[in-house]
Backbone as XML, in Angstrom:
<?xml version="1.0"?>
<chain id="A" units="angstrom">
  <residue number="1" name="MET">
    <atom name="N" x="14.953" y="-89.379" z="50.572"/>
    <atom name="CA" x="15.969" y="-90.156" z="49.906"/>
    <atom name="C" x="15.277" y="-91.286" z="49.138"/>
  </residue>
  <residue number="2" name="ARG">
    <atom name="N" x="15.765" y="-91.520" z="47.957"/>
    <atom name="CA" x="15.202" y="-92.598" z="47.154"/>
    <atom name="C" x="15.642" y="-93.953" z="47.683"/>
  </residue>
  <residue number="3" name="LYS">
    <atom name="N" x="14.828" y="-94.962" z="47.402"/>
    <atom name="CA" x="15.080" y="-96.307" z="47.907"/>
    <atom name="C" x="16.409" y="-96.868" z="47.403"/>
  </residue>
  <residue number="4" name="SER">
    <atom name="N" x="16.746" y="-96.601" z="46.136"/>
    <atom name="CA" x="17.995" y="-97.126" z="45.573"/>
    <atom name="C" x="19.222" y="-96.504" z="46.253"/>
  </residue>
  <residue number="5" name="VAL">
    <atom name="N" x="19.160" y="-95.229" z="46.569"/>
    <atom name="CA" x="20.267" y="-94.569" z="47.266"/>
    <atom name="C" x="20.392" y="-95.133" z="48.675"/>
  </residue>
  <residue number="6" name="TYR">
    <atom name="N" x="19.268" y="-95.331" z="49.339"/>
    <atom name="CA" x="19.238" y="-95.895" z="50.687"/>
    <atom name="C" x="19.875" y="-97.286" z="50.698"/>
  </residue>
  <residue number="7" name="GLN">
    <atom name="N" x="19.480" y="-98.123" z="49.751"/>
    <atom name="CA" x="20.018" y="-99.477" z="49.688"/>
    <atom name="C" x="21.511" y="-99.469" z="49.350"/>
  </residue>
  <residue number="8" name="THR">
    <atom name="N" x="21.942" y="-98.536" z="48.523"/>
    <atom name="CA" x="23.355" y="-98.416" z="48.181"/>
    <atom name="C" x="24.178" y="-98.033" z="49.407"/>
  </residue>
  <residue number="9" name="ILE">
    <atom name="N" x="23.677" y="-97.092" z="50.193"/>
    <atom name="CA" x="24.390" y="-96.663" z="51.400"/>
    <atom name="C" x="24.485" y="-97.810" z="52.406"/>
  </residue>
  <residue number="10" name="ILE">
    <atom name="N" x="23.377" y="-98.516" z="52.609"/>
    <atom name="CA" x="23.374" y="-99.661" z="53.527"/>
    <atom name="C" x="24.357" y="-100.728" z="53.046"/>
  </residue>
  <residue number="11" name="SER">
    <atom name="N" x="24.353" y="-101.025" z="51.761"/>
    <atom name="CA" x="25.263" y="-102.038" z="51.210"/>
    <atom name="C" x="26.718" y="-101.622" z="51.373"/>
  </residue>
  <residue number="12" name="PHE">
    <atom name="N" x="27.012" y="-100.356" z="51.121"/>
    <atom name="CA" x="28.373" y="-99.853" z="51.273"/>
    <atom name="C" x="28.831" y="-99.956" z="52.727"/>
  </residue>
  <residue number="13" name="LEU">
    <atom name="N" x="27.971" y="-99.584" z="53.667"/>
    <atom name="CA" x="28.331" y="-99.649" z="55.078"/>
    <atom name="C" x="28.561" y="-101.088" z="55.539"/>
  </residue>
  <residue number="14" name="ILE">
    <atom name="N" x="27.754" y="-102.011" z="55.050"/>
    <atom name="CA" x="27.945" y="-103.425" z="55.391"/>
    <atom name="C" x="29.265" y="-103.933" z="54.816"/>
  </residue>
  <residue number="15" name="LEU">
    <atom name="N" x="29.595" y="-103.502" z="53.608"/>
    <atom name="CA" x="30.877" y="-103.877" z="53.014"/>
    <atom name="C" x="32.044" y="-103.328" z="53.834"/>
  </residue>
  <residue number="16" name="VAL">
    <atom name="N" x="31.927" y="-102.090" z="54.310"/>
    <atom name="CA" x="32.965" y="-101.498" z="55.151"/>
    <atom name="C" x="33.107" y="-102.289" z="56.452"/>
  </residue>
  <residue number="17" name="ILE">
    <atom name="N" x="31.988" y="-102.716" z="57.026"/>
    <atom name="CA" x="32.029" y="-103.505" z="58.258"/>
    <atom name="C" x="32.753" y="-104.830" z="58.023"/>
  </residue>
  <residue number="18" name="VAL">
    <atom name="N" x="32.425" y="-105.507" z="56.954"/>
    <atom name="CA" x="33.056" y="-106.804" z="56.649"/>
    <atom name="C" x="34.559" y="-106.630" z="56.430"/>
  </residue>
  <residue number="19" name="MET">
    <atom name="N" x="34.940" y="-105.604" z="55.689"/>
    <atom name="CA" x="36.363" y="-105.385" z="55.424"/>
    <atom name="C" x="37.100" y="-104.974" z="56.693"/>
  </residue>
  <residue number="20" name="SER">
    <atom name="N" x="36.441" y="-104.235" z="57.567"/>
    <atom name="CA" x="37.072" y="-103.832" z="58.823"/>
    <atom name="C" x="37.251" y="-105.020" z="59.759"/>
  </residue>
  <residue number="21" name="VAL">
    <atom name="N" x="36.296" y="-105.928" z="59.772"/>
    <atom name="CA" x="36.442" y="-107.151" z="60.574"/>
    <atom name="C" x="37.624" y="-107.968" z="60.053"/>
  </residue>
  <residue number="22" name="PHE">
    <atom name="N" x="37.751" y="-108.060" z="58.746"/>
    <atom name="CA" x="38.902" y="-108.753" z="58.163"/>
    <atom name="C" x="40.198" y="-108.046" z="58.553"/>
  </residue>
  <residue number="23" name="ALA">
    <atom name="N" x="40.190" y="-106.718" z="58.568"/>
    <atom name="CA" x="41.384" y="-105.956" z="58.964"/>
    <atom name="C" x="41.745" y="-106.217" z="60.421"/>
  </residue>
  <residue number="24" name="VAL">
    <atom name="N" x="40.735" y="-106.308" z="61.291"/>
    <atom name="CA" x="40.994" y="-106.597" z="62.705"/>
    <atom name="C" x="41.678" y="-107.952" z="62.854"/>
  </residue>
  <residue number="25" name="VAL">
    <atom name="N" x="41.172" y="-108.952" z="62.163"/>
    <atom name="CA" x="41.778" y="-110.291" z="62.223"/>
    <atom name="C" x="43.213" y="-110.244" z="61.684"/>
  </residue>
  <residue number="26" name="ASN">
    <atom name="N" x="43.404" y="-109.551" z="60.588"/>
    <atom name="CA" x="44.727" y="-109.440" z="59.988"/>
    <atom name="C" x="45.705" y="-108.733" z="60.918"/>
  </residue>
  <residue number="27" name="ILE">
    <atom name="N" x="45.271" y="-107.672" z="61.572"/>
    <atom name="CA" x="46.131" y="-106.930" z="62.490"/>
    <atom name="C" x="46.469" y="-107.777" z="63.715"/>
  </residue>
  <residue number="28" name="GLN">
    <atom name="N" x="45.505" y="-108.561" z="64.187"/>
    <atom name="CA" x="45.781" y="-109.419" z="65.337"/>
    <atom name="C" x="46.799" y="-110.494" z="64.992"/>
  </residue>
  <residue number="29" name="VAL">
    <atom name="N" x="46.745" y="-111.022" z="63.795"/>
    <atom name="CA" x="47.753" y="-111.991" z="63.352"/>
    <atom name="C" x="49.116" y="-111.308" z="63.268"/>
  </residue>
  <residue number="30" name="SER">
    <atom name="N" x="49.127" y="-110.079" z="62.754"/>
    <atom name="CA" x="50.382" y="-109.328" z="62.688"/>
    <atom name="C" x="50.933" y="-109.057" z="64.077"/>
  </residue>
  <residue number="31" name="LEU">
    <atom name="N" x="50.053" y="-108.731" z="65.028"/>
    <atom name="CA" x="50.505" y="-108.511" z="66.399"/>
    <atom name="C" x="51.150" y="-109.769" z="66.983"/>
  </residue>
  <residue number="32" name="LYS">
    <atom name="N" x="50.631" y="-110.912" z="66.604"/>
    <atom name="CA" x="51.158" y="-112.159" z="67.150"/>
    <atom name="C" x="52.515" y="-112.520" z="66.544"/>
  </residue>
  <residue number="33" name="TYR">
    <atom name="N" x="52.647" y="-112.351" z="65.239"/>
    <atom name="CA" x="53.834" y="-112.855" z="64.562"/>
    <atom name="C" x="54.872" y="-111.795" z="64.199"/>
  </residue>
  <residue number="34" name="GLU">
    <atom name="N" x="54.531" y="-110.520" z="64.221"/>
    <atom name="CA" x="55.470" y="-109.485" z="63.782"/>
    <atom name="C" x="56.017" y="-108.637" z="64.920"/>
  </residue>
  <residue number="35" name="THR">
    <atom name="N" x="55.712" y="-108.974" z="66.157"/>
    <atom name="CA" x="56.236" y="-108.210" z="67.284"/>
    <atom name="C" x="57.079" y="-109.124" z="68.163"/>
  </residue>
  <residue number="36" name="ALA">
    <atom name="N" x="58.015" y="-108.518" z="68.892"/>
    <atom name="CA" x="58.901" y="-109.302" z="69.749"/>
    <atom name="C" x="58.175" y="-109.788" z="70.996"/>
  </residue>
  <residue number="37" name="ASN">
    <atom name="N" x="57.424" y="-108.905" z="71.641"/>
    <atom name="CA" x="56.661" y="-109.251" z="72.839"/>
    <atom name="C" x="55.182" y="-109.096" z="72.537"/>
  </residue>
  <residue number="38" name="THR">
    <atom name="N" x="54.358" y="-109.707" z="73.372"/>
    <atom name="CA" x="52.913" y="-109.597" z="73.151"/>
    <atom name="C" x="52.391" y="-108.202" z="73.467"/>
  </residue>
  <residue number="39" name="LYS">
    <atom name="N" x="53.139" y="-107.412" z="74.242"/>
    <atom name="CA" x="52.693" y="-106.067" z="74.602"/>
    <atom name="C" x="53.234" y="-105.005" z="73.651"/>
  </residue>
  <residue number="40" name="ASP">
    <atom name="N" x="54.116" y="-105.377" z="72.740"/>
    <atom name="CA" x="54.637" y="-104.426" z="71.761"/>
    <atom name="C" x="53.581" y="-104.118" z="70.714"/>
  </residue>
  <residue number="41" name="CYS">
    <atom name="N" x="53.616" y="-102.914" z="70.187"/>
    <atom name="CA" x="52.644" y="-102.514" z="69.171"/>
    <atom name="C" x="53.287" y="-102.214" z="67.827"/>
  </residue>
  <residue number="42" name="ILE">
    <atom name="N" x="54.586" y="-102.027" z="67.809"/>
    <atom name="CA" x="55.277" y="-101.677" z="66.578"/>
    <atom name="C" x="55.719" y="-102.956" z="65.866"/>
  </residue>
  <residue number="43" name="SER">
    <atom name="N" x="55.324" y="-103.065" z="64.606"/>
    <atom name="CA" x="55.692" y="-104.234" z="63.807"/>
    <atom name="C" x="57.172" y="-104.191" z="63.480"/>
  </residue>
  <residue number="44" name="LEU">
    <atom name="N" x="57.841" y="-105.324" z="63.646"/>
    <atom name="CA" x="59.249" y="-105.422" z="63.294"/>
    <atom name="C" x="59.444" y="-105.517" z="61.785"/>
  </residue>
  <residue number="45" name="VAL">
    <atom name="N" x="58.407" y="-105.937" z="61.074"/>
    <atom name="CA" x="58.497" y="-106.113" z="59.629"/>
    <atom name="C" x="58.254" y="-104.792" z="58.902"/>
  </residue>
  <residue number="46" name="SER">
    <atom name="N" x="57.137" y="-104.120" z="59.228"/>
    <atom name="CA" x="56.770" y="-102.916" z="58.486"/>
    <atom name="C" x="56.984" y="-101.621" z="59.266"/>
  </residue>
  <residue number="47" name="GLY">
    <atom name="N" x="57.139" y="-101.710" z="60.572"/>
    <atom name="CA" x="57.329" y="-100.516" z="61.379"/>
    <atom name="C" x="56.044" y="-99.770" z="61.710"/>
  </residue>
  <residue number="48" name="ARG">
    <atom name="N" x="54.896" y="-100.355" z="61.399"/>
    <atom name="CA" x="53.599" y="-99.722" z="61.668"/>
    <atom name="C" x="53.211" y="-99.911" z="63.123"/>
  </residue>
  <residue number="49" name="ASN">
    <atom name="N" x="52.415" y="-98.952" z="63.621"/>
    <atom name="CA" x="51.848" y="-99.076" z="64.960"/>
    <atom name="C" x="50.558" y="-99.894" z="64.836"/>
  </residue>
  <residue number="50" name="LEU">
    <atom name="N" x="50.640" y="-101.162" z="65.155"/>
    <atom name="CA" x="49.515" y="-102.078" z="64.957"/>
    <atom name="C" x="48.383" y="-101.826" z="65.946"/>
  </residue>
  <residue number="51" name="CYS">
    <atom name="N" x="48.702" y="-101.390" z="67.163"/>
    <atom name="CA" x="47.653" y="-101.126" z="68.151"/>
    <atom name="C" x="46.772" y="-99.956" z="67.718"/>
  </residue>
  <residue number="52" name="GLN">
    <atom name="N" x="47.390" y="-98.948" z="67.126"/>
    <atom name="CA" x="46.634" y="-97.795" z="66.640"/>
    <atom name="C" x="45.732" y="-98.195" z="65.479"/>
  </residue>
  <residue number="53" name="GLU">
    <atom name="N" x="46.225" y="-99.015" z="64.579"/>
    <atom name="CA" x="45.422" y="-99.487" z="63.461"/>
    <atom name="C" x="44.283" y="-100.383" z="63.930"/>
  </residue>
  <residue number="54" name="LEU">
    <atom name="N" x="44.537" y="-101.197" z="64.947"/>
    <atom name="CA" x="43.509" y="-102.065" z="65.506"/>
    <atom name="C" x="42.385" y="-101.238" z="66.130"/>
  </residue>
  <residue number="55" name="LEU">
    <atom name="N" x="42.763" y="-100.221" z="66.887"/>
    <atom name="CA" x="41.767" y="-99.345" z="67.501"/>
    <atom name="C" x="40.949" y="-98.610" z="66.448"/>
  </residue>
  <residue number="56" name="ALA">
    <atom name="N" x="41.598" y="-98.113" z="65.409"/>
    <atom name="CA" x="40.890" y="-97.406" z="64.341"/>
    <atom name="C" x="39.889" y="-98.326" z="63.637"/>
  </residue>
  <residue number="57" name="SER">
    <atom name="N" x="40.285" y="-99.563" z="63.382"/>
    <atom name="CA" x="39.381" y="-100.514" z="62.720"/>
    <atom name="C" x="38.174" y="-100.835" z="63.598"/>
  </residue>
  <residue number="58" name="LYS">
    <atom name="N" x="38.399" y="-100.977" z="64.890"/>
    <atom name="CA" x="37.287" y="-101.250" z="65.803"/>
    <atom name="C" x="36.332" y="-100.066" z="65.881"/>
  </residue>
  <residue number="59" name="ILE">
    <atom name="N" x="36.868" y="-98.856" z="65.879"/>
    <atom name="CA" x="36.023" y="-97.659" z="65.913"/>
    <atom name="C" x="35.196" y="-97.558" z="64.633"/>
  </residue>
  <residue number="60" name="ILE">
    <atom name="N" x="35.800" y="-97.858" z="63.492"/>
    <atom name="CA" x="35.069" y="-97.837" z="62.224"/>
    <atom name="C" x="33.924" y="-98.836" z="62.254"/>
  </residue>
  <residue number="61" name="ILE">
    <atom name="N" x="34.157" y="-100.027" z="62.786"/>
    <atom name="CA" x="33.104" y="-101.043" z="62.873"/>
    <atom name="C" x="31.950" y="-100.549" z="63.728"/>
  </residue>
  <residue number="62" name="VAL">
    <atom name="N" x="32.251" y="-99.981" z="64.884"/>
    <atom name="CA" x="31.198" y="-99.514" z="65.794"/>
    <atom name="C" x="30.401" y="-98.377" z="65.166"/>
  </residue>
  <residue number="63" name="ILE">
    <atom name="N" x="31.083" y="-97.419" z="64.546"/>
    <atom name="CA" x="30.387" y="-96.294" z="63.931"/>
    <atom name="C" x="29.481" y="-96.764" z="62.797"/>
  </residue>
  <residue number="64" name="CYS">
    <atom name="N" x="29.986" y="-97.655" z="61.953"/>
    <atom name="CA" x="29.164" y="-98.166" z="60.844"/>
    <atom name="C" x="27.970" y="-98.966" z="61.358"/>
  </residue>
  <residue number="65" name="LEU">
    <atom name="N" x="28.167" y="-99.750" z="62.413"/>
    <atom name="CA" x="27.043" y="-100.496" z="62.982"/>
    <atom name="C" x="25.972" y="-99.554" z="63.536"/>
  </residue>
  <residue number="66" name="ILE">
    <atom name="N" x="26.394" y="-98.475" z="64.180"/>
    <atom name="CA" x="25.440" y="-97.506" z="64.713"/>
    <atom name="C" x="24.671" y="-96.837" z="63.573"/>
  </residue>
  <residue number="67" name="ILE">
    <atom name="N" x="25.376" y="-96.461" z="62.515"/>
    <atom name="CA" x="24.714" y="-95.810" z="61.381"/>
    <atom name="C" x="23.737" y="-96.762" z="60.697"/>
  </residue>
  <residue number="68" name="VAL">
    <atom name="N" x="24.166" y="-98.011" z="60.475"/>
    <atom name="CA" x="23.288" y="-98.986" z="59.816"/>
    <atom name="C" x="22.056" y="-99.263" z="60.670"/>
  </residue>
  <residue number="69" name="SER">
    <atom name="N" x="22.239" y="-99.459" z="61.962"/>
    <atom name="CA" x="21.074" y="-99.740" z="62.812"/>
    <atom name="C" x="20.148" y="-98.530" z="62.881"/>
  </residue>
  <residue number="70" name="GLY">
    <atom name="N" x="20.709" y="-97.336" z="62.899"/>
    <atom name="CA" x="19.873" y="-96.137" z="62.883"/>
    <atom name="C" x="19.113" y="-95.996" z="61.585"/>
  </residue>
  <residue number="71" name="MET">
    <atom name="N" x="19.783" y="-96.270" z="60.477"/>
    <atom name="CA" x="19.107" y="-96.177" z="59.177"/>
    <atom name="C" x="18.021" y="-97.238" z="59.039"/>
  </residue>
  <residue number="72" name="LEU">
    <atom name="N" x="18.273" y="-98.425" z="59.567"/>
    <atom name="CA" x="17.250" y="-99.469" z="59.496"/>
    <atom name="C" x="16.075" y="-99.173" z="60.428"/>
  </residue>
  <residue number="73" name="SER">
    <atom name="N" x="16.368" y="-98.566" z="61.571"/>
    <atom name="CA" x="15.310" y="-98.244" z="62.527"/>
    <atom name="C" x="14.384" y="-97.147" z="62.011"/>
  </residue>
  <residue number="74" name="PHE">
    <atom name="N" x="14.965" y="-96.165" z="61.320"/>
    <atom name="CA" x="14.178" y="-95.030" z="60.843"/>
    <atom name="C" x="13.976" y="-95.070" z="59.338"/>
  </residue>
  <residue number="75" name="ARG">
    <atom name="N" x="13.852" y="-96.270" z="58.798"/>
    <atom name="CA" x="13.704" y="-96.448" z="57.356"/>
    <atom name="C" x="12.483" y="-95.720" z="56.825"/>
  </residue>
  <residue number="76" name="GLY">
    <atom name="N" x="11.393" y="-95.784" z="57.556"/>
    <atom name="CA" x="10.151" y="-95.141" z="57.107"/>
    <atom name="C" x="10.283" y="-93.635" z="56.973"/>
  </residue>
  <residue number="77" name="ARG">
    <atom name="N" x="11.077" y="-93.029" z="57.820"/>
    <atom name="CA" x="11.268" y="-91.576" z="57.769"/>
    <atom name="C" x="12.316" y="-91.182" z="56.740"/>
  </residue>
  <residue number="78" name="ILE">
    <atom name="N" x="13.261" y="-92.053" z="56.482"/>
    <atom name="CA" x="14.365" y="-91.728" z="55.572"/>
    <atom name="C" x="13.967" y="-91.925" z="54.110"/>
  </residue>
  <residue number="79" name="VAL">
    <atom name="N" x="13.334" y="-93.063" z="53.810"/>
    <atom name="CA" x="13.021" y="-93.425" z="52.427"/>
    <atom name="C" x="11.685" y="-92.798" z="52.021"/>
  </residue>
  <residue number="80" name="LYS">
    <atom name="N" x="11.768" y="-92.087" z="50.916"/>
    <atom name="CA" x="10.555" y="-91.517" z="50.320"/>
    <atom name="C" x="10.243" y="-92.292" z="49.053"/>
  </residue>
  <residue number="81" name="ASP">
    <atom name="N" x="9.050" y="-92.798" z="48.949"/>
    <atom name="CA" x="8.671" y="-93.593" z="47.772"/>
    <atom name="C" x="8.433" y="-92.734" z="46.557"/>
  </residue>
</chain>
């Protein structure tokens, strides 16, 4: 893989991580203000299942972190000059 492609993939994954962290914060605010009880998951405003979206965002963060750390660890084997 060329260095520019490698750097593009790493940058994209970091961007996905940042946006997913923002989504987690946003969903937690929605859980606080858009549900009747703290244990409810369905938004009264939009009708979305916020717990499912929260779990999906957390899984995306973990997967991207694993991929980025793996790519950084094996950079010498992945990048061909």
